[in-house]
N, C-alpha and C positions, 0 to 999 in steps of 0.2 A: 801703731806703725812699726813695721818690722825694722829689725837691726840691719844696719847698712855695712857691708863689707867694702871698704873704699879701695877696691881694685883700681887700677890706672884708667881703665876706659870708663868706669862708671864715674869716677872723679873728673875726667875730662868732660864727659856729657854734663855733669852737674855745672862745672864752671862755665861751659857754653851757655847752658840755660840761663845762669845767673847774668852772664853778659848781655844776653838778648833782652831778658826782662828788665834790666837795669835796677833791680831791687837789692837794697843792701841788707835785708832782713831774712830772706829765706833761708839762707845757711845758718841762721841762729837756732832753727828748730830741727837740726839733724841730731840723730842718735849717735851716740858713741858705740863702737862695735865691741866685741868681747875682749879685744886686746887692748882696750883703753885708748883707741884713736881720738885725736883732738877733736873736740865739737867746736872748735872755733876760737882762735886767740883772742878775738874780740869780746868773746864771752868771759873767759878766764881773766882779762884784764878789768873786768867790771864787777863791782858788787851787784847782788840782786836788786837793791834799791836803785842803783844807778840805771840799770836795764829798764826796770819798770816806770821810771821817770821820763824816760824817752818817749817821743810821741809815736805811738803804734797804731794811730787811727787810720793811716792809709797803707800799711804794710800788710804782709801775708800771715802775721803771726796771729792775729784776732785776738790780742791780749789787751786792748785799749780798755775795755770794760773792767777787767780784772785789776789793772793798774789804777782805775779810778776807785774801784772798791777798796783796795788795800790802802790807798791815800785816805780816803774818807773814814776808814776804820782806824786810821791813826798807827798804822802798823809799819810804815815806812822806816822809821828810825830802827826797828828791830832788824829790818832786812838790809841795813847800812852799817851795821856793826861788824868788825872783823872778828866775827865769831860764827862758826860754820852752822847753817841750818839747811834742811831739806823742806822744799816748799811744793806742794800742788798748785801748779798754775791752771787756772779755768779759762778756757777760750771763751769767746762771746756767748756761744750757745749754752755753755756751762753756767755762766754768770745769769743768763736769762731764766735758766731752771732754777738757780738760786732764788732769784726775784720772785717768780711765780710761786716758789714753795713758801715763802714768807709773806707773800700778798702784796708786793710792790711792783711797779712797772718801770721804775728807773732808779738807778744807783744812788743818785743825789736826794731822792726822797726817803731813802732808808735812815732810821736814826743811826749814827755812827757806832753806837755800843752794841747794836744788833749785828752789825757787820764784823765788829771786832771779835764778838763771841764766836761766830761761825767760822770766820777765816782763820782765826787762831788755832782751829782744830785741822787745819791744813798745813800747820808749821810744826816741825819737830826740830829738836837740836842735833847737830852733828850731820855728816854727809852720809846718805844712803843711795847707792846706785844699784841698777838691776844686776850688775856683775857681783855685788855682795851677796846675792841670794843664790842658793842652790835650787835646782829644777824641783818644783812641787813644794818649795818652802814658802811659809807665811811667817812674816814677822810683825808682832805686836809692839808698837812704839808710843810712848806717852808724848802728847802734843804740848805745846807750851800754854795751852789752856786746861790742862790737868786731866784730859780726856785721852782717847786712844785712837790710833789710825792703824790700819793693817795693809802691809804690802805682801802681795803674793806673785811669785814667779812660776809660770807654765812654760810648756814649749809645745810646739807642734811641727809638722814635717818640714815647714820653711822658715820657722822662726824659734830660736832657742831662748828667746828672751821676751816672753809675753808677760807684761807687767800689768797687775790688776790692783786697784785700791778698794778696801773695805769689802772684799769678797769673803765673808766669814758667815757661818750659820748662826751665830750669836746676834747679828746685826740685823736690824729692819730697815735700812736704808739701801738704795740701790747701788750695786758696785759700779766702778768707773774703770773703763779700759784706758790705759795710758797710751797716747798716740804718739808722743815724741818724749823720749825719755834720756835721763842722764845728762841734762844741760848743765855743765859744769861752770860755776862762777868762782870769783876768788874768795868768796866767802859761803860757799854753799852749792846745792844742787837743786836743779828744778825738774819736776815731772809734770808733763802737760797733758791735759785730758779735757774733752768737750763735754763731760757728763759731771753734774754736780753731786757730790757724795758727802755724807756727814755721819758723825758718830751717833748713832741711835740704836740702842739695845732693843731687842724684841720685848714686847710687853709681857709681864708675866700674868698668866691667865688666873682669873679667880676660880675659886671652887664653883662647882654646879651649884646653882640656887636651890635652896630648900625653904621656899616661901611660906610653908604652912597654911594655915586656914585664912579665911577672909580675904583671899586674892581673886581679883577679877581679871579674866583674860579676854581680849577682843582681837579679832582677826581682820586685817585689812588687805584685801587682794590688790594685786598690781594692776595699774590702770593702763600702763603702756610698757611694751618690752620689744626690743629689736636688737640687731647687732649692727656694727658699722665696720666697714673695711677700708684699710689704708692701700696707698700705692696708686700708680698711674692707671686710669681707667676705672677705679673702684671708689676713690676718695670723694667723688661727687655723686656716687649712686646710692640709692636707698636699698636695704636689705631687710625689708619687713617680712620674713619668712613665716607662714602660719604653722610650720611643723617644727622648725628648729631655731635655736640661738647658737650659733657657732662661736666659739672662743679659741683664739691661737696667738701665741706669742709672736711680736713682731721680730722678724729676722733681719740681721744686719745686711744680709745678701740679698733679700727680696721683701720689699715693704709691702707688696701685694697680699702677702699671707697673713698679715695682721689683722686680727678680728677682736673687737671688744664688745661685751654685752652692755646694753644701756637700759634701765629700769625706772619707772617712775611710780611711786606709790603716794596716793592722797593721804593727808594728815588730818582727818576730822578729829575735834578734840574728843578724847575717850569720856565715856559716860561717868567714870569713877573720879573725874576731876583733873586738875591742871598736871600733877606729878605723875611720872611713870616709874614704876618699879623696874621694868626690864623691857627691851625690845629686841627681837630677833628677826633677821630676814631669812626665809626658807626659799631654796631654789631646788628644782629637780634635775639631777644628772642622769642622763640615759645612756651616755657612750663617752669614754675618755681616749680610746685608741692607744691606752698604754698597758704595760704589763702590770700585774698585781704587785710586783717587787719594786716598781717605780713610784716614787712620791713626788707630787707636784705642788707648788705653792698657789692657792686660789685666793685672790685678794678682792675686797670690796672697796671702792673709793668713793667719797662723798662728791657729787657733782654740783656745778654752778646751779643756783636757784633760778633757772631759766627754763621756760616751757619749750616743749617741742612736739611735733606731730609724727606719729608712727611711720606715715606715708612719705615724709619729706626729710626726715633727719639723715645726715650723711657724716662721713668721717670730718669732712671739712667745716660744716655747720653745726655740729653737735655742741653742746655746752661743755666748757672746760671742766675738768676735775682735778681734785688734789692728788698730787703724786704720792703723798704718805697715805697708805690705807687706813680706812675705818677698822678694818678687822682683816686678818690673813689666817687661813687654814692650811695646814699640811694635809694633803688628802692623797691616800693610797691609790695608786694607778688604776686599780680594777674597781674602784667604787662606782656604784650606780645607786640611785634613790635620792632621798631628801638630804640635802646638807644645810646647815645654818650658821649665819654669821651674827655675832653680838654687835648691834647697832645702837646701842642704848645711849651712848654719849651723843651721837649725831642726832638721833631723834629727839632727844630731850632738848638739845640746843635749838632746834628748829621749831619745836612746840614753844619754847621760851621766847622765840623771836617771831612768833605768830605767823610763821610760814604754812602754807597750805598744801605742800608736797615735798617730797624727798626725791632727787635724782641719784642713783646708784649706778656706777660703773663697775663691771665685773672683768678681771684679767686674770691670766696665769702665766706661768714662766716657762713653758715648755713648747718647743715646735711640733705639737701635735694637736688635734682637734679635741677640745672638751665641749660637748654638746648638752644644751639645756633645753627643757620643753618651754614653748611660749604659752601664754595664756589661752590662745585660741584652740590648741591642740586638744583633741578629745573632750570637747565641750567643757574645758577648764579644769579637768580632773588633775592636772599637774601645774596648774598656774602658781606662780610665786607669790608670796603673801609675807606681811609683817604680822608677828604675834606680839602684842602690847599687853603688859601686865601692870595691874596696879601695885603700889608699894606695900609690902607688909610691915608689921611692927618691927623696929630696927633692933640689932644686936648692938649697936654702938653706944660707948660710955666715953666721956671726955677724958683724955689724957692730959694734954697740956697745950696751951697757946702761948708762947713767949715771943717777945720783940725779936725781929730780925735786924741785926746789926750789919750796915753796908759801909765800906769804905768809899768815900767820894773819889779818892785817887783811884782805887782799883776797879771801881765801878761795877763789878760782878761778884755776887755772893750767893752760894748755893742755899737753898731752903732745906734744912735738915730736920730730923725727928726731934731735935732739941727745941725747934721752932713751933712745929705743929704735929700733933700726934693724937690718934684716936684709938681707943682699946675696945676689947670686946670680940674681936677676930683678928686674923692675921693680916699682914700688910697688903698682900695682893687681893684681898677681900674688901678693902677700904677705898673709896673713890671720893675725891673732892671735885667739886664744880665751882668755877669762879663765878660768883655773883656780882662782885663789884671789882673791876680791874684797878691796878694801880694808876695813879696820875702823874707821879714824878719819875716813873720809869716803866719797866715791862717784865712781866712774868713770862718765862719761856720753858719749854719742854725740849731737851735737847737742841736749843737754840732757836726753836720755831716759836713765835709770840702766841701766847694763849689769850684768845679773845673771851668777852663775856660768854658764860654758859659752856666754855670748854672745860674738859675734865682731865684729870690724871689720878694715878693711885697713890697710896701711901708707900707702895713698893718703889715707885718712881723716885718718891722722896729719898728713900733709903739708898737707892743707887746713885743718887747726886744728879738726876735728870732734870730736876726743877731748880731754876735759878731766877734771881732777881737781877735785872740790869738796871743800874741808875741812869737816867736821861741827862743829868748834868744841872738840874736846878732843883731847889727845894731841899729842905732838911728833913721832912717826915713824909710818909706815905702810909696807905692803908689797903689792905686786900681782904675781901669778905668772901667766905667759902661756904658751900653747902656740903655736908658729909652724908655719905650714903654707904650702906654694906652691900655685899655681893648679891643679897636677896632682893636688893632694892628698897629696903627700909631707910628712911631718912632720919638723921638726928634730929632731935626737937627743935634746936635753935641753930642759927647760922653763926659762924666763927669768924671773928674779926681779928686780923693779924696786922700789928703795927710794925712799920718799917722805919727805923732811925738811921739817917745818912750822917755820917761823921767824917 
């Protein structure tokens, strides 16, 4: 939302609209202009807590779900203190994105500690307004959860205060554009966005595998591949093109340009046994429409395990997909030929759950066409495929497994290398797969719960990305892991980590 200069005519028009609509909340979501014009005395007379405790279910703010989430998370008291905080308010669409990311449909279904952990990363101490930032400045601020949030100010021809949250090359989460900014309360400031964003560092890439001998590799060709297209007139149409799979980022100005690739690969059990060492997905790029000096972000996303037909799938009826990528590649703009994604974690998890296929959605982040070849083109010469390899002999040696102590009051404790550590190679070459989830709490990576057969790296532990969240009952817990190196070799036995709640 643009900064509003409150000239008399504009102010008069706003007052007329408010009188006609009879709504007492619309004025609460005005921006302050660069001169610090009042955003509403009724805001400055309230704490953030008081505002969120009001009934927003029928006003124009779209903040009723966020208020419910903050209340369920137990964070209302923090926002009621006479101590300044800056808070990112999520409108209803943003809260729904949050819920979809963590795998819940309703706020009241989410365990409070999961909401507490995520929403605490949207709160910082002190006041930060857009007017505190210079043009092209990015400020990194510690959250009350001990992680960080990034505020960036840009400008364009019509707005000198374009505020974005978590737009930073070190992060792997989607950035959020602030739609209403600098809402000033008597104990802080709120920035409003309709997009869920969270602190998630980019994954450290493992070294290239060097599996050595006795490794068997199998190739699985794609069974179905199409692209889907959004926008009016397209979202219910099928785009099963036999010559191309077109990808294009969704534009805020024109939803009809958005195109996403959808692929399905069968998952027959490999001949070498149940465990796989590595899985990579290969796709053939034949055109990018970009200059060689441009780099775009190419991402693969795990889709819902729901079947579909090539001749019937559309934007509206396609399976859902996870907003957090399985794998993301920075690709030079002039690239053509085969590119590959590491999908080992997702494929391993699906095999462990006895699934028979994997759906993968392909996206990129630029408003230009990225074009892939489908399976039908040139008699399948450029057909996408999975390459699955057997595990080699492992490099890993046991370092240590020590009890994780968790405070029942604080509820949240990071998993550190003092609790779980393997040796034999460097941290980003070591992966842990959850074979038994905790029962008294949750194991999360950057706040997102890890299900059985989900994976993370030892580098994630070192960065503080892995945490245990205590659910509120029980005094002990246990998590069982399987350790693997970057070559795909598995440690000989599973690792059992005890959790003590005190």
